[in-house]
VEXDO-182779 format. One record per atom (N, C-alpha, C, O): residue number from 1; x, y, z; residue in three letters; atom name. Coordinates in nm, 4 decimals, decimal comma. Example, Ala and Ser with C-alpha at 12.3 -4.5 7.8 and 13.67 -1.06 7.14 Angstrom:
> i X Y Z aa at
> 1 1,3190 -0,5690 0,7800 ALA N .
> 1 1,2300 -0,4500 0,7800 ALA CA .
> 1 1,3200 -0,3300 0,7800 ALA C .
> 1 1,4236 -0,3319 0,8465 ALA O .
> 2 1,2850 -0,2250 0,7080 SER N .
> 2 1,3670 -0,1060 0,7140 SER CA .
> 2 1,2900 0,0030 0,7870 SER C .
> 2 1,3409 0,1138 0,8039 SER O .
//
This chain:
> i X Y Z aa at
> 1 2,3634 -1,0941 0,6433 UNK N .
> 1 2,1887 -1,1216 0,6088 UNK CA .
> 1 2,1610 -1,0140 0,6241 UNK C .
> 1 2,2009 -0,9456 0,7183 UNK O .
> 2 2,0813 -0,9737 0,5278 UNK N .
> 2 1,9882 -0,8412 0,5222 UNK CA .
> 2 1,8553 -0,8718 0,5397 UNK C .
> 2 1,7914 -0,9574 0,4785 UNK O .
> 3 1,8031 -0,7708 0,6575 UNK N .
> 3 1,6682 -0,7741 0,7361 UNK CA .
> 3 1,5633 -0,8020 0,6351 UNK C .
> 3 1,5607 -0,7123 0,5509 UNK O .
> 4 1,4447 -0,9285 0,6070 UNK N .
> 4 1,3252 -0,8743 0,4967 UNK CA .
> 4 1,2828 -0,7883 0,5523 UNK C .
> 4 1,2820 -0,7729 0,6745 UNK O .
> 5 1,2308 -0,7021 0,4517 UNK N .
> 5 1,1630 -0,6104 0,4636 UNK CA .
> 5 1,0028 -0,6688 0,4314 UNK C .
> 5 0,9716 -0,7664 0,3632 UNK O .
> 6 0,9319 -0,5926 0,4903 UNK N .
> 6 0,7585 -0,6246 0,4865 UNK CA .
> 6 0,7027 -0,5277 0,3968 UNK C .
> 6 0,7524 -0,4197 0,3649 UNK O .
> 7 0,5687 -0,5897 0,3508 UNK N .
> 7 0,4911 -0,5097 0,2285 UNK CA .
> 7 0,3359 -0,5329 0,2601 UNK C .
> 7 0,2793 -0,6405 0,2413 UNK O .
> 8 0,2724 -0,4138 0,3124 UNK N .
> 8 0,1246 -0,4865 0,3464 UNK CA .
> 8 0,0181 -0,4541 0,2272 UNK C .
> 8 0,0093 -0,3323 0,2113 UNK O .
> 9 -0,0658 -0,5294 0,1383 UNK N .
> 9 -0,1215 -0,5358 0,0191 UNK CA .
> 9 -0,2594 -0,5106 0,1061 UNK C .
> 9 -0,3025 -0,5745 0,2021 UNK O .
> 10 -0,3057 -0,4116 0,0484 UNK N .
> 10 -0,4421 -0,3849 0,0807 UNK CA .
> 10 -0,5703 -0,3608 -0,0514 UNK C .
> 10 -0,6171 -0,2517 -0,0839 UNK O .
> 11 -0,5927 -0,4449 -0,0884 UNK N .
> 11 -0,7052 -0,4720 -0,2238 UNK CA .
> 11 -0,8183 -0,5639 -0,1851 UNK C .
> 11 -0,8063 -0,6683 -0,1210 UNK O .
> 12 -0,9161 -0,5180 -0,2268 UNK N .
> 12 -1,0489 -0,5695 -0,2134 UNK CA .
> 12 -1,0826 -0,6943 -0,3395 UNK C .
> 12 -1,1835 -0,7617 -0,3188 UNK O .
> 13 -0,9984 -0,7263 -0,4715 UNK N .
> 13 -1,0033 -0,7966 -0,5457 UNK CA .
> 13 -0,9316 -0,9294 -0,4670 UNK C .
> 13 -0,8202 -0,9082 -0,4191 UNK O .
> 14 -0,9972 -1,0823 -0,4493 UNK N .
> 14 -0,9019 -1,1470 -0,3745 UNK CA .
> 14 -0,7754 -1,1904 -0,5140 UNK C .
> 14 -0,6621 -1,2335 -0,4926 UNK O .
> 15 -0,8221 -1,1699 -0,6192 UNK N .
> 15 -0,7009 -1,2328 -0,7323 UNK CA .
> 15 -0,6096 -1,1086 -0,7620 UNK C .
> 15 -0,5282 -1,1265 -0,8525 UNK O .
> 16 -0,6095 -1,0294 -0,7227 UNK N .
> 16 -0,5402 -0,9307 -0,7012 UNK CA .
> 16 -0,4341 -0,9311 -0,5985 UNK C .
> 16 -0,3131 -0,9365 -0,6207 UNK O .
> 17 -0,5032 -0,9236 -0,4626 UNK N .
> 17 -0,4618 -0,9657 -0,3280 UNK CA .
> 17 -0,3576 -1,0869 -0,3464 UNK C .
> 17 -0,2388 -1,0697 -0,3189 UNK O .
> 18 -0,4089 -1,2164 -0,3963 UNK N .
> 18 -0,2977 -1,3131 -0,4028 UNK CA .
> 18 -0,1922 -1,3162 -0,4843 UNK C .
> 18 -0,0909 -1,3831 -0,4635 UNK O .
> 19 -0,2204 -1,2134 -0,6205 UNK N .
> 19 -0,1177 -1,2489 -0,7151 UNK CA .
> 19 0,0004 -1,1342 -0,6672 UNK C .
> 19 0,1089 -1,1788 -0,6300 UNK O .
> 20 -0,0178 -1,0119 -0,6683 UNK N .
> 20 0,0615 -0,9362 -0,5696 UNK CA .
> 20 0,1249 -1,0163 -0,4791 UNK C .
> 20 0,2199 -1,0844 -0,5178 UNK O .
> 21 0,0892 -1,0204 -0,3652 UNK N .
> 21 0,1437 -1,0707 -0,2341 UNK CA .
> 21 0,2442 -1,2283 -0,3315 UNK C .
> 21 0,3668 -1,2195 -0,3381 UNK O .
> 22 0,1955 -1,3133 -0,3743 UNK N .
> 22 0,2802 -1,4294 -0,4431 UNK CA .
> 22 0,4203 -1,3810 -0,5405 UNK C .
> 22 0,5318 -1,4328 -0,5355 UNK O .
> 23 0,3761 -1,2660 -0,6286 UNK N .
> 23 0,4759 -1,2320 -0,6266 UNK CA .
> 23 0,6141 -1,1162 -0,5342 UNK C .
> 23 0,7362 -1,1323 -0,5353 UNK O .
> 24 0,5584 -1,0411 -0,4862 UNK N .
> 24 0,6540 -1,0044 -0,3581 UNK CA .
> 24 0,7022 -1,1013 -0,3132 UNK C .
> 24 0,8209 -1,1075 -0,3453 UNK O .
> 25 0,6523 -1,2286 -0,2201 UNK N .
> 25 0,7379 -1,3349 -0,1795 UNK CA .
> 25 0,8047 -1,3961 -0,2823 UNK C .
> 25 0,9218 -1,3990 -0,2445 UNK O .
> 26 0,7946 -1,4662 -0,4323 UNK N .
> 26 0,8792 -1,4606 -0,4614 UNK CA .
> 26 1,0514 -1,3517 -0,4673 UNK C .
> 26 1,1684 -1,3703 -0,5008 UNK O .
> 27 0,9978 -1,2810 -0,4320 UNK N .
> 27 1,0887 -1,1577 -0,4693 UNK CA .
> 27 1,1899 -1,0863 -0,3429 UNK C .
> 27 1,2686 -0,9918 -0,3470 UNK O .
> 28 1,1499 -1,1738 -0,2372 UNK N .
> 28 1,2079 -1,1672 -0,1122 UNK CA .
> 28 1,1525 -1,0840 -0,0113 UNK C .
> 28 1,2252 -1,0296 0,0718 UNK O .
> 29 1,0034 -1,0674 -0,0128 UNK N .
> 29 0,9755 -0,9561 0,0920 UNK CA .
> 29 0,8408 -1,0734 0,1416 UNK C .
> 29 0,7809 -1,1675 0,0897 UNK O .
> 30 0,8404 -1,0082 0,2573 UNK N .
> 30 0,7578 -1,0683 0,3859 UNK CA .
> 30 0,5998 -0,9996 0,3163 UNK C .
> 30 0,6028 -0,9101 0,2318 UNK O .
> 31 0,4945 -1,0476 0,3585 UNK N .
> 31 0,3572 -0,9443 0,2925 UNK CA .
> 31 0,2682 -1,0055 0,4030 UNK C .
> 31 0,2654 -1,1159 0,4573 UNK O .
> 32 0,1828 -0,8698 0,4179 UNK N .
> 32 0,0907 -0,8562 0,4822 UNK CA .
> 32 -0,0486 -0,8650 0,3953 UNK C .
> 32 -0,0573 -0,7948 0,2946 UNK O .
> 33 -0,1335 -0,9318 0,4250 UNK N .
> 33 -0,2561 -0,8853 0,3328 UNK CA .
> 33 -0,4092 -0,8812 0,3945 UNK C .
> 33 -0,4497 -0,9650 0,4750 UNK O .
> 34 -0,4646 -0,8036 0,3596 UNK N .
> 34 -0,6013 -0,7068 0,3756 UNK CA .
> 34 -0,6845 -0,6819 0,2781 UNK C .
> 34 -0,6284 -0,6704 0,1691 UNK O .
> 35 -0,7737 -0,6721 0,2778 UNK N .
> 35 -0,8887 -0,7250 0,1737 UNK CA .
> 35 -0,9881 -0,6210 0,2234 UNK C .
> 35 -1,1073 -0,6366 0,1973 UNK O .
> 36 -0,9412 -0,5025 0,3023 UNK N .
> 36 -1,0170 -0,3491 0,3248 UNK CA .
> 36 -0,9289 -0,2478 0,3947 UNK C .
> 36 -0,8304 -0,2988 0,4479 UNK O .
> 37 -0,9398 -0,1243 0,4067 UNK N .
> 37 -0,9548 -0,0593 0,5348 UNK CA .
> 37 -0,9189 -0,0913 0,6342 UNK C .
> 37 -0,8031 -0,0739 0,6723 UNK O .
> 38 -1,0033 -0,1425 0,6968 UNK N .
> 38 -1,0981 -0,1997 0,8321 UNK CA .
> 38 -0,9620 -0,2981 0,8572 UNK C .
> 38 -0,8734 -0,2792 0,9406 UNK O .
> 39 -0,9731 -0,4120 0,7563 UNK N .
> 39 -0,8177 -0,5224 0,7889 UNK CA .
> 39 -0,7454 -0,4486 0,7890 UNK C .
> 39 -0,7126 -0,4614 0,9070 UNK O .
> 40 -0,6621 -0,3446 0,7404 UNK N .
> 40 -0,5700 -0,3053 0,7223 UNK CA .
> 40 -0,5194 -0,2007 0,8592 UNK C .
> 40 -0,4066 -0,1798 0,9039 UNK O .
> 41 -0,6022 -0,1680 0,8851 UNK N .
> 41 -0,6016 -0,0953 1,0264 UNK CA .
> 41 -0,5990 -0,1945 1,1422 UNK C .
> 41 -0,5045 -0,1949 1,2211 UNK O .
> 42 -0,7045 -0,2805 1,1536 UNK N .
> 42 -0,6921 -0,4075 1,2766 UNK CA .
> 42 -0,4999 -0,4819 1,2229 UNK C .
> 42 -0,4374 -0,4947 1,3282 UNK O .
> 43 -0,4403 -0,5110 1,1404 UNK N .
> 43 -0,3272 -0,5706 1,0760 UNK CA .
> 43 -0,2255 -0,4863 1,1554 UNK C .
> 43 -0,1383 -0,5377 1,2255 UNK O .
> 44 -0,2465 -0,3190 1,1357 UNK N .
> 44 -0,1336 -0,2116 1,1554 UNK CA .
> 44 -0,1221 -0,2380 1,2786 UNK C .
> 44 -0,0113 -0,2037 1,3196 UNK O .
> 45 -0,1896 -0,2856 1,3598 UNK N .
> 45 -0,2025 -0,2761 1,5314 UNK CA .
> 45 -0,1002 -0,3792 1,5339 UNK C .
> 45 0,0103 -0,3758 1,5882 UNK O .
> 46 -0,1450 -0,4543 1,4788 UNK N .
> 46 -0,0114 -0,5815 1,5113 UNK CA .
> 46 0,1160 -0,5709 1,4944 UNK C .
> 46 0,1971 -0,6036 1,5810 UNK O .
> 47 0,1616 -0,5016 1,3271 UNK N .
> 47 0,2491 -0,5327 1,3022 UNK CA .
> 47 0,2643 -0,4061 1,1798 UNK C .
> 47 0,1825 -0,4019 1,0879 UNK O .
> 48 0,3721 -0,3099 1,1894 UNK N .
> 48 0,4390 -0,2234 1,1101 UNK CA .
> 48 0,5089 -0,2763 0,9571 UNK C .
> 48 0,6220 -0,3225 0,9417 UNK O .
> 49 0,4280 -0,2588 0,8762 UNK N .
> 49 0,5186 -0,2868 0,7527 UNK CA .
> 49 0,6128 -0,1652 0,7044 UNK C .
> 49 0,5907 -0,0526 0,7491 UNK O .
> 50 0,7277 -0,1896 0,6048 UNK N .
> 50 0,7969 -0,1307 0,5361 UNK CA .
> 50 0,7129 -0,0227 0,4574 UNK C .
> 50 0,7271 0,0995 0,4570 UNK O .
> 51 0,6270 -0,0969 0,3951 UNK N .
> 51 0,5621 -0,0409 0,2594 UNK CA .
> 51 0,4257 -0,0595 0,2700 UNK C .
> 51 0,3857 -0,1670 0,3146 UNK O .
> 52 0,3447 0,0288 0,2358 UNK N .
> 52 0,1702 -0,0105 0,2269 UNK CA .
> 52 0,1319 0,0013 0,0802 UNK C .
> 52 0,1169 0,1137 0,0324 UNK O .
> 53 0,1175 -0,0909 0,0172 UNK N .
> 53 0,0493 -0,1097 -0,1338 UNK CA .
> 53 -0,1299 -0,0741 -0,1186 UNK C .
> 53 -0,2086 -0,1650 -0,0924 UNK O .
> 54 -0,1537 0,0010 -0,1294 UNK N .
> 54 -0,2939 0,0530 -0,1114 UNK CA .
> 54 -0,3711 0,0823 -0,2204 UNK C .
> 54 -0,3473 0,1804 -0,2909 UNK O .
> 55 -0,4960 -0,0223 -0,2489 UNK N .
> 55 -0,6087 0,0117 -0,3513 UNK CA .
> 55 -0,6918 0,1794 -0,3137 UNK C .
> 55 -0,7055 0,2269 -0,2010 UNK O .
> 56 -0,7297 0,2320 -0,4237 UNK N .
> 56 -0,8290 0,3597 -0,3905 UNK CA .
> 56 -0,9197 0,3167 -0,3644 UNK C .
> 56 -0,9633 0,3300 -0,2500 UNK O .
> 57 -1,0099 0,2224 -0,4934 UNK N .
> 57 -1,1388 0,2206 -0,4487 UNK CA .
> 57 -1,2284 0,0258 -0,3817 UNK C .
> 57 -1,2547 -0,0812 -0,4366 UNK O .
> 58 -1,2415 0,0828 -0,2440 UNK N .
> 58 -1,2490 -0,0641 -0,1639 UNK CA .
> 58 -1,4140 -0,0324 -0,0781 UNK C .
> 58 -1,4282 0,0742 -0,0182 UNK O .
> 59 -1,4831 -0,0949 -0,0804 UNK N .
> 59 -1,5915 -0,0765 0,0018 UNK CA .
> 59 -1,5708 -0,0408 0,1355 UNK C .
> 59 -1,4615 -0,0311 0,1913 UNK O .
> 60 -1,6694 -0,0239 0,1786 UNK N .
> 60 -1,6681 -0,0148 0,3982 UNK CA .
> 60 -1,5772 0,1680 0,3809 UNK C .
> 60 -1,6214 0,2572 0,3085 UNK O .
> 61 -1,4495 0,1802 0,4676 UNK N .
> 61 -1,3604 0,2874 0,4868 UNK CA .
> 61 -1,3000 0,3267 0,3723 UNK C .
> 61 -1,2457 0,2417 0,3016 UNK O .
> 62 -1,3000 0,4475 0,3402 UNK N .
> 62 -1,2039 0,5434 0,2253 UNK CA .
> 62 -1,0912 0,4980 0,2506 UNK C .
> 62 -1,0539 0,4521 0,3585 UNK O .
> 63 -1,0141 0,5108 0,1257 UNK N .
> 63 -0,8866 0,5505 0,1170 UNK CA .
> 63 -0,8347 0,6570 0,1818 UNK C .
> 63 -0,7280 0,6581 0,2433 UNK O .
> 64 -0,9466 0,7893 0,1614 UNK N .
> 64 -0,9009 0,8926 0,2321 UNK CA .
> 64 -0,9131 0,9023 0,3768 UNK C .
> 64 -0,8247 0,9475 0,4495 UNK O .
> 65 -1,0426 0,8516 0,4218 UNK N .
> 65 -1,0203 0,8152 0,5955 UNK CA .
> 65 -0,8929 0,7047 0,6061 UNK C .
> 65 -0,7884 0,7272 0,6671 UNK O .
> 66 -0,9144 0,6209 0,5570 UNK N .
> 66 -0,7774 0,5510 0,5843 UNK CA .
> 66 -0,6710 0,6046 0,6064 UNK C .
> 66 -0,6130 0,5871 0,7136 UNK O .
> 67 -0,6249 0,6776 0,5144 UNK N .
> 67 -0,4730 0,7764 0,5430 UNK CA .
> 67 -0,4846 0,8954 0,6411 UNK C .
> 67 -0,3841 0,9357 0,6996 UNK O .
> 68 -0,5936 0,9465 0,6581 UNK N .
> 68 -0,6205 1,0074 0,7881 UNK CA .
> 68 -0,6183 0,9500 0,9152 UNK C .
> 68 -0,5930 1,0153 1,0165 UNK O .
> 69 -0,6397 0,8496 0,9144 UNK N .
> 69 -0,6040 0,7446 1,0578 UNK CA .
> 69 -0,4552 0,7098 1,0748 UNK C .
> 69 -0,3942 0,7107 1,1817 UNK O .
> 70 -0,4127 0,6833 0,9707 UNK N .
> 70 -0,2290 0,6501 0,9321 UNK CA .
> 70 -0,1927 0,7743 1,0302 UNK C .
> 70 -0,1637 0,7866 1,1492 UNK O .
> 71 -0,2081 0,8527 0,9279 UNK N .
> 71 -0,1175 1,0130 0,9738 UNK CA .
> 71 -0,1638 1,0441 1,1167 UNK C .
> 71 -0,0833 1,1171 1,1745 UNK O .
> 72 -0,2659 1,0110 1,1873 UNK N .
> 72 -0,3045 1,0422 1,3109 UNK CA .
> 72 -0,2409 0,9551 1,4086 UNK C .
> 72 -0,2497 0,9825 1,5283 UNK O .
> 73 -0,1711 0,8422 1,3638 UNK N .
> 73 -0,1073 0,7532 1,4313 UNK CA .
> 73 0,0704 0,7389 1,4285 UNK C .
> 73 0,1481 0,6800 1,3533 UNK O .
> 74 0,0863 0,8182 1,5414 UNK N .
> 74 0,2531 0,8191 1,5345 UNK CA .
> 74 0,3472 0,6991 1,5096 UNK C .
> 74 0,4392 0,6909 1,4283 UNK O .
> 75 0,3100 0,6233 1,5839 UNK N .
> 75 0,3952 0,4529 1,5194 UNK CA .
> 75 0,3690 0,4436 1,3780 UNK C .
> 75 0,4268 0,3403 1,3442 UNK O .
> 76 0,3174 0,4909 1,2834 UNK N .
> 76 0,3020 0,4506 1,1431 UNK CA .
> 76 0,3781 0,5873 1,0870 UNK C .
> 76 0,4006 0,5973 0,9664 UNK O .
> 77 0,4167 0,6922 1,1800 UNK N .
> 77 0,4991 0,7680 1,0677 UNK CA .
> 77 0,5604 0,7521 0,9374 UNK C .
> 77 0,5477 0,8156 0,8327 UNK O .
> 78 0,6399 0,6371 0,9747 UNK N .
> 78 0,7790 0,6017 0,8786 UNK CA .
> 78 0,7014 0,4856 0,7735 UNK C .
> 78 0,7840 0,4062 0,7287 UNK O .
> 79 0,6236 0,4718 0,7474 UNK N .
> 79 0,5523 0,3977 0,6935 UNK CA .
> 79 0,5341 0,4557 0,5352 UNK C .
> 79 0,4939 0,5699 0,5132 UNK O .
> 80 0,5627 0,3788 0,4500 UNK N .
> 80 0,5598 0,4670 0,2747 UNK CA .
> 80 0,4376 0,4186 0,2358 UNK C .
> 80 0,4025 0,3061 0,2713 UNK O .
> 81 0,3857 0,4708 0,1848 UNK N .
> 81 0,1980 0,4596 0,0972 UNK CA .
> 81 0,2366 0,4518 -0,0252 UNK C .
> 81 0,2822 0,5493 -0,0850 UNK O .
> 82 0,2186 0,2947 -0,0956 UNK N .
> 82 0,2184 0,3287 -0,2802 UNK CA .
> 82 0,0677 0,2885 -0,3137 UNK C .
> 82 -0,0017 0,2021 -0,2600 UNK O .
> 83 0,0348 0,3824 -0,4257 UNK N .
> 83 -0,1320 0,3416 -0,4375 UNK CA .
> 83 -0,0903 0,2599 -0,5661 UNK C .
> 83 0,0101 0,2860 -0,6323 UNK O .
> 84 -0,1823 0,1545 -0,5945 UNK N .
> 84 -0,1825 0,0444 -0,6511 UNK CA .
> 84 -0,3685 0,0279 -0,6864 UNK C .
> 84 -0,4571 -0,0392 -0,6335 UNK O .
> 85 -0,3665 0,1157 -0,7891 UNK N .
> 85 -0,4999 0,1094 -0,8419 UNK CA .
> 85 -0,5897 0,1600 -0,9665 UNK C .
> 85 -0,5351 0,2418 -1,0405 UNK O .
> 86 -0,7168 0,1216 -0,9966 UNK N .
> 86 -0,7346 0,1524 -1,1370 UNK CA .
> 86 -0,7647 0,2610 -1,1676 UNK C .
> 86 -0,7846 0,2898 -1,2856 UNK O .
> 87 -0,7799 0,3812 -1,0326 UNK N .
> 87 -0,8295 0,4787 -1,0526 UNK CA .
> 87 -0,6966 0,5914 -1,1254 UNK C .
> 87 -0,5777 0,5684 -1,1033 UNK O .
> 88 -0,7379 0,6977 -1,2024 UNK N .
> 88 -0,6402 0,7620 -1,2689 UNK CA .
> 88 -0,5755 0,8658 -1,1481 UNK C .
> 88 -0,6373 0,9154 -1,0539 UNK O .
> 89 -0,4236 0,8828 -1,1842 UNK N .
> 89 -0,3376 1,0019 -1,0664 UNK CA .
> 89 -0,4442 1,1577 -1,0649 UNK C .
> 89 -0,4741 1,2333 -0,9724 UNK O .
> 90 -0,4809 1,1583 -1,2173 UNK N .
> 90 -0,5538 1,3114 -1,1644 UNK CA .
> 90 -0,6650 1,2558 -1,0759 UNK C .
> 90 -0,6612 1,3168 -0,9691 UNK O .
> 91 -0,7559 1,1710 -1,0769 UNK N .
> 91 -0,8934 1,1808 -1,0189 UNK CA .
> 91 -0,8181 1,1538 -0,8847 UNK C .
> 91 -0,8891 1,1842 -0,7889 UNK O .
> 92 -0,7088 1,1110 -0,8534 UNK N .
> 92 -0,6876 1,0593 -0,6882 UNK CA .
> 92 -0,6212 1,2035 -0,6374 UNK C .
> 92 -0,6463 1,2187 -0,5179 UNK O .
> 93 -0,5329 1,3293 -0,7006 UNK N .
> 93 -0,5034 1,4399 -0,6945 UNK CA .
> 93 -0,6410 1,5285 -0,6498 UNK C .
> 93 -0,6453 1,6029 -0,5519 UNK O .
> 94 -0,7246 1,5095 -0,7206 UNK N .
> 94 -0,8428 1,5896 -0,7118 UNK CA .
> 94 -0,9168 1,5703 -0,5718 UNK C .
> 94 -0,9783 1,6445 -0,4952 UNK O .
> 95 -0,8787 1,4243 -0,5748 UNK N .
> 95 -0,9717 1,3873 -0,4376 UNK CA .
> 95 -0,8753 1,3976 -0,3086 UNK C .
> 95 -0,8983 1,3256 -0,2114 UNK O .
> 96 -0,7789 1,4780 -0,3088 UNK N .
> 96 -0,6935 1,5110 -0,2240 UNK CA .
> 96 -0,6073 1,3414 -0,1464 UNK C .
> 96 -0,5762 1,3216 -0,0289 UNK O .
> 97 -0,5935 1,2595 -0,2519 UNK N .
> 97 -0,5531 1,1729 -0,2101 UNK CA .
> 97 -0,3631 1,1710 -0,2323 UNK C .
> 97 -0,3054 1,0684 -0,1963 UNK O .
> 98 -0,3008 1,2575 -0,2760 UNK N .
> 98 -0,1883 1,2548 -0,2915 UNK CA .
> 98 -0,1284 1,3405 -0,1981 UNK C .
> 98 -0,0111 1,3269 -0,1635 UNK O .
> 99 -0,2087 1,4353 -0,1521 UNK N .
> 99 -0,1688 1,5488 -0,0277 UNK CA .
> 99 -0,0914 1,4296 0,0874 UNK C .
> 99 0,0079 1,4991 0,1090 UNK O .
> 100 -0,0770 1,3539 0,1392 UNK N .
> 100 0,0139 1,2960 0,2432 UNK CA .
> 100 0,1361 1,2655 0,1896 UNK C .
> 100 0,1762 1,2072 0,0889 UNK O .
> 101 0,1968 1,3346 0,3081 UNK N .
> 101 0,3991 1,2940 0,2916 UNK CA .
> 101 0,3715 1,1597 0,3074 UNK C .
> 101 0,4844 1,1131 0,2919 UNK O .
> 102 0,3056 1,0741 0,3258 UNK N .
> 102 0,3533 0,9537 0,3217 UNK CA .
> 102 0,3343 0,8545 0,1984 UNK C .
> 102 0,3903 0,7451 0,1914 UNK O .
> 103 0,2294 0,9179 0,0814 UNK N .
> 103 0,2583 0,8773 -0,0152 UNK CA .
> 103 0,3570 0,8764 -0,0974 UNK C .
> 103 0,4020 0,9909 -0,1006 UNK O .
> 104 0,4350 0,7841 -0,1899 UNK N .
> 104 0,5903 0,8295 -0,2245 UNK CA .
> 104 0,5219 0,8062 -0,3623 UNK C .
> 104 0,5524 0,8988 -0,4374 UNK O .
> 105 0,4324 0,7066 -0,4280 UNK N .
> 105 0,4183 0,6548 -0,5617 UNK CA .
> 105 0,2955 0,6545 -0,6015 UNK C .
> 105 0,2075 0,6932 -0,5247 UNK O .
> 106 0,2737 0,6220 -0,6959 UNK N .
> 106 0,1374 0,5673 -0,7368 UNK CA .
> 106 0,1227 0,4831 -0,8920 UNK C .
> 106 0,1397 0,5320 -1,0037 UNK O .
> 107 0,0909 0,3623 -0,8617 UNK N .
> 107 0,0890 0,2598 -0,9672 UNK CA .
> 107 -0,0605 0,2223 -1,0535 UNK C .
> 107 -0,1494 0,1390 -1,0355 UNK O .
> 108 -0,0387 0,3185 -1,1439 UNK N .
> 108 -0,2061 0,2512 -1,2290 UNK CA .
> 108 -0,2417 0,0729 -1,2779 UNK C .
> 108 -0,1586 0,0190 -1,3510 UNK O .
> 109 -0,2983 0,0360 -1,2573 UNK N .
> 109 -0,3773 -0,1337 -1,3089 UNK CA .
> 109 -0,4101 -0,0226 -1,4441 UNK C .
> 109 -0,4516 0,0931 -1,4516 UNK O .
> 110 -0,3646 -0,1322 -1,5469 UNK N .
> 110 -0,2997 -0,2329 -1,5042 UNK CA .
> 110 -0,1083 -0,2018 -1,5124 UNK C .
> 110 -0,0665 -0,1059 -1,5773 UNK O .
> 111 -0,0646 -0,2447 -1,4788 UNK N .
> 111 0,1046 -0,1943 -1,4247 UNK CA .
> 111 0,1429 -0,3936 -1,4084 UNK C .
> 111 0,0815 -0,4953 -1,3762 UNK O .
> 112 0,3130 -0,3456 -1,4652 UNK N .
> 112 0,3988 -0,4378 -1,5045 UNK CA .
> 112 0,4953 -0,4652 -1,3577 UNK C .
> 112 0,5436 -0,3721 -1,2933 UNK O .
> 113 0,5099 -0,5977 -1,3242 UNK N .
> 113 0,5805 -0,6115 -1,1785 UNK CA .
> 113 0,6959 -0,5609 -1,2071 UNK C .
> 113 0,7590 -0,5369 -1,1043 UNK O .
> 114 0,7580 -0,5309 -1,3144 UNK N .
> 114 0,9143 -0,4525 -1,2689 UNK CA .
> 114 0,8420 -0,2810 -1,2111 UNK C .
> 114 0,8913 -0,2299 -1,1105 UNK O .
> 115 0,7656 -0,2330 -1,2610 UNK N .
> 115 0,7286 -0,1337 -1,1964 UNK CA .
> 115 0,6843 -0,1291 -1,0882 UNK C .
> 115 0,7146 -0,0244 -1,0310 UNK O .
> 116 0,6046 -0,2183 -1,0121 UNK N .
> 116 0,5478 -0,2294 -0,8930 UNK CA .
> 116 0,6922 -0,2512 -0,7927 UNK C .
> 116 0,7374 -0,1836 -0,7003 UNK O .
> 117 0,7324 -0,3607 -0,8496 UNK N .
> 117 0,8814 -0,3410 -0,7756 UNK CA .
> 117 0,9966 -0,2141 -0,7645 UNK C .
> 117 1,0475 -0,1939 -0,6542 UNK O .
> 118 1,0293 -0,1441 -0,8613 UNK N .
> 118 1,0833 -0,0728 -0,8630 UNK CA .
> 118 1,0577 0,0490 -0,7666 UNK C .
> 118 1,1428 0,1132 -0,7050 UNK O .
> 119 0,9079 0,0679 -0,7675 UNK N .
> 119 0,8633 0,1410 -0,6665 UNK CA .
> 119 0,8708 0,0832 -0,5196 UNK C .
> 119 0,9130 0,1498 -0,4250 UNK O .
> 120 0,8477 0,0163 -0,5143 UNK N .
> 120 0,8648 -0,0582 -0,3708 UNK CA .
> 120 1,0007 -0,0562 -0,3359 UNK C .
> 120 1,0154 -0,0284 -0,2169 UNK O .
> 121 1,1087 -0,0763 -0,3991 UNK N .
> 121 1,2255 -0,0786 -0,3575 UNK CA .
> 121 1,3322 0,0766 -0,3495 UNK C .
> 121 1,4402 0,1112 -0,3015 UNK O .
> 122 1,2086 0,1403 -0,4380 UNK N .
> 122 1,2676 0,3423 -0,4411 UNK CA .
> 122 1,2378 0,3519 -0,2896 UNK C .
> 122 1,3290 0,3886 -0,2154 UNK O .
> 123 1,0868 0,3139 -0,2263 UNK N .
> 123 1,0088 0,3380 -0,1129 UNK CA .
> 123 1,1195 0,3539 -0,0535 UNK C .
> 123 1,1886 0,4538 -0,0330 UNK O .
> 124 1,1341 0,2109 -0,0188 UNK N .
> 124 1,2576 0,1458 0,1058 UNK CA .
> 124 1,3432 0,2511 0,0834 UNK C .
> 124 1,3263 0,3256 0,1800 UNK O .
> 125 1,4094 0,2896 0,0248 UNK N .
> 125 1,5428 0,3907 0,0544 UNK CA .
> 125 1,4898 0,5494 0,0876 UNK C .
> 125 1,5613 0,6450 0,1180 UNK O .
> 126 1,3666 0,5473 0,0746 UNK N .
> 126 1,3041 0,7143 0,1018 UNK CA .
> 126 1,3459 0,6977 0,2783 UNK C .
> 126 1,3236 0,7905 0,3560 UNK O .
//
């Protein structure tokens, strides 16, 4: 029996949060849902996921601030981060968001389910 892997989904759009979580759960992943960066940080104190699917454009704590806080916490050093966002990769790169060694992939919305699942599978193997 293989261990169930956990993915935290962080997105301020309730429809995206729910639909991505449902897709992951139907593909045998455990999910943790957070609606913003603050909720993400609170959840990370309770449980550390294998992969973090992170939206870039959210109210409150910026993704850059969230990445910095995650990088400072040694217990989170093994978490793989995949951006799942409407922001284009060039904008994210210019904003310094792709510089973190923990960011392993970037998926632009709209995306296919297969693209998301492939990215998560690949991240789990790193």
